[in-house]
N, C-alpha and C positions, 0 to 999 in steps of 0.2 A: 504492499499499500503506498509505503514511503517512496521508495523507488518512482512508482506514477507519478506522485507529486512532485518530486524533483524533476523526472523526465520533463514533466510539464513546464516548470520553470525554467527546463533549459532551451524549449521549444520555444517559449515567449522570446526569450535572449536572442533567439537565431533569427524570430520574424522581425525583429526589429532593427536588423542590420540588414536586411536583403533590398534589393534596389526598390522596389514598389514603396517599401515603409520608409526607406530614405527620403524618396521623391514626396510621400504624404507630408514627412515633417519638416521637409523644406517649405512645402506650403503653408503649413503652421505658421512657420517662421513668420512667413513673409505677410502674414493677418495680424500677428500679434509680438508686440516688442519684448513679452514676458519671455520668450521663449529666444531672444537674439543672443544671449551671452552663451547659449550651449553650442557645441561643436557638433552635436551629435545628438540622437536617442539615448545613445548608453550616459552619456553624460547627464541627461534628466534623470534617468535611473537612479544613477548614482548621487546625485542631488536629492531627490526625494527620498531614499535610505537612511541618509545622513541626518541623524537627528542634531548636529551640530549647527547645523544648516538654519536653524530656527523655525519656529511655526509659522511665523508670517508670510516669509519668502516660500515655502514650500506650501501653503496654502493658496499661494497665488497662482502657484503654477499647476496645482491639483483642480481649481475652479476653472481655467482655461480648459485643460483637458476634457474635464465632465461637460462644458459648453460645446466644444469642437466635436466629441462622442455623440450628443445630442442631436445634432444640427448638421454635421459636414460629412463629404464624401472621404474625409481623413479619419472616420470613425474606427476601423480596427488598428491603426495604429494608436489612436489616443487611448483605447480600451488597454492595450495591451501594455502602453505606459502606465497606467492608470493600477494594472494587476501589478505589475513589478515595481513600481514607485511604493505601494503600500503592501507587497509582499512580508514583509517582517511580521506585520499583523495578520493577513490572511493567514501565515504559515503557524501563529499561536493557535487560530481558531481551529486549523488541521490538529493539531498537538492535541489541545483539550478538549475536541468534540471526535476522534476517532471511534471512541469507545462505542459512540451510537451507532456506526457505521461496520460491526464486526462482523455481519452475514453477509453484507455488500459492501465490501471494503472499498471496492471502485468509485461507488455512490457520491462519496463525501466530497472528491476533488469535483465533480459533477456540482453539485448542490452548493460549493464556495463558490465556483465562478459563475455558477448561472445567477445565484441572489445577489453577488456582487453586481454584475452587470445591470440586472433588472433594478438594483438601488441607483447607479449613475443615470440610468436612461430617466427616472422617476423624480429624482430628487428635485425638490424647490430649494436652488442657491440661495434666493433672497430669503430663507428661513431658517437659514444654517449659520451658525457662528463658527464651529469647529469641523470643517469638513471632514477631514481623514477621520476623525473619531465617530462621526455620524455614520460615516459610510461602512465602519468595520463592524462597529455597535449592532446596526440595523441587519447587515448580514448575518452575523453570527445569531441574532433572535429569530432570524428567518428561517436557516438551516436547522434550528433545535427546534422551532413550532413546527416545519415542515417533517421531519422525522418522528415527530409526538403525533402528528396527525396520518403518518403512515403506518404505522404500528398499531393505531387505533384500529384503521382500516382491515390491516391482517387481521387483526384478532378478531374482527367481526364474520371472516369467513369460515366456513366449515370444511369446505373442502376444494381442493384446487385439481380441476381436469388436466389431464396429463396431454400434452399435444399429441395430436393424431399425426403421424406420419404416413404419406401414401405408400404403397409397398412397390418397389421398381417393376419394369415391364420384363415378361420372360427374355431370357437373354435370345432367344433365337426370334424374338420379334422385332421387325426393321423399325428403327427409327422414324417418327413422325418428322415431316419437313419443318425445319425451324419459323416458326410465324413472325421472327424478325429480318430474315432474308439470309441469314448465316448458311453457307454452305459448307459441304465435305471438302476437304483440302484445304481450308482457309487458315491461313497462320493464326498464331493468338492474337497479333496486332492488327490482323485483317477483321479476325472475329467484332475484336472490339470497336474498331470503326463503324463496322455494320451496324452493332448493337446501338450505337451513340446516334448515328444517322436517325435510326428508327424512333429512338428517344425524343431526339429533338423536333421531331414531325410530332410526337404525339404530346409532349409534356412542355417544349420550347426550351428556354435559356436555363432551367432547373435538370437539364439532362446531364449536365456535369455533375451536379449536386448528387445525382441517384449513383451516377458511376463512381464518384469518391466513395460514398458510403456504402456501396452495395458491393460492386465490382473491387475496388481497391481497400475497402473494409477501413476507410480511415474513422476515428473517431468522431462522435458527434459534437465533442465539446473542441476539440481541434479545428472542424468545419465551421461551428458557433464565431470563435473567437476570429476566425480568416475573414468569415462574413460582418463581423461587428456586431451580432445581435446576439440574443441569449441563448442559453442550452435548450432551453424549452422551447424557443422559437425558430430555432435550426432545427427541433425533431418535428414541430409542427409543419413546418416548411418541406422536409425530405417526406412525411406522411402523407401529404396532399398531392406532392408529385408523384410518388408512387400510386396513388391513388387514382390518379388521371391515366398513368401507364397502363394499370389492371382494367382500367375502363376501357382504353384504345383498344388495347390486346381483347378484350372481351369483344367489342364490337366488331372487330377485325376477323376473328374466328366464329362469330355469328353469321358475319357477309360470305364468309367463305363457306360454311355448312350450307347457307341458302343456295348459292351457285353450284354446289359439286352435286350433280346427278346420284342417286343411288340407285345402284345396279343390284 
């Protein structure tokens, strides 16, 4: 569990030095003099985690990043900087509350980041005097409250139905033609390209999101941070895209059955 949390931190650090993030940071610098003294996003993180820099200066930077996370195209960069800048406090939540997630160890990192991003996107800066403390305190409270609600719901469940796994077709039964247009003999790269073309026609721009989540098995949390949205929002977006894909596949199958003669 700890290694996954540390892996997330390392991934965020890598994300802020990529070309796209550096471009977003330069965009932020052009819009605000608050970031002018910093030579890059890593310097901002170093400034925020160093308590010797004083509460006022750090609060000024945090407020700017929250404003940008709420409204600008640089949201992923701003959110990553906020997460990294307040990481020591978020790490404290992780250490204090890990015992609540022993059965689902991986869930705590999702909960912390998801609840933190939700706080950032809805906080009213005009009503907050100490931004860092408010974000962290509210994040911890929501992590705990969500876990309590989940345990209460679980306690009310009397039974859990096992997943029904369809039996594989007999080995001597010829494989049905692929509904996605994939043909026998295509390489893995070609099959992926064919599937992506089908998804683009079926679900539009979220085709790559499905490919990343389902084919490449990328974590929803990583996708959420890269999109600059909460984990819950990313999960719902993926579910909606998969729903559109299923509908398109069902429609295509029905159309095929209707036009195929029965001999």
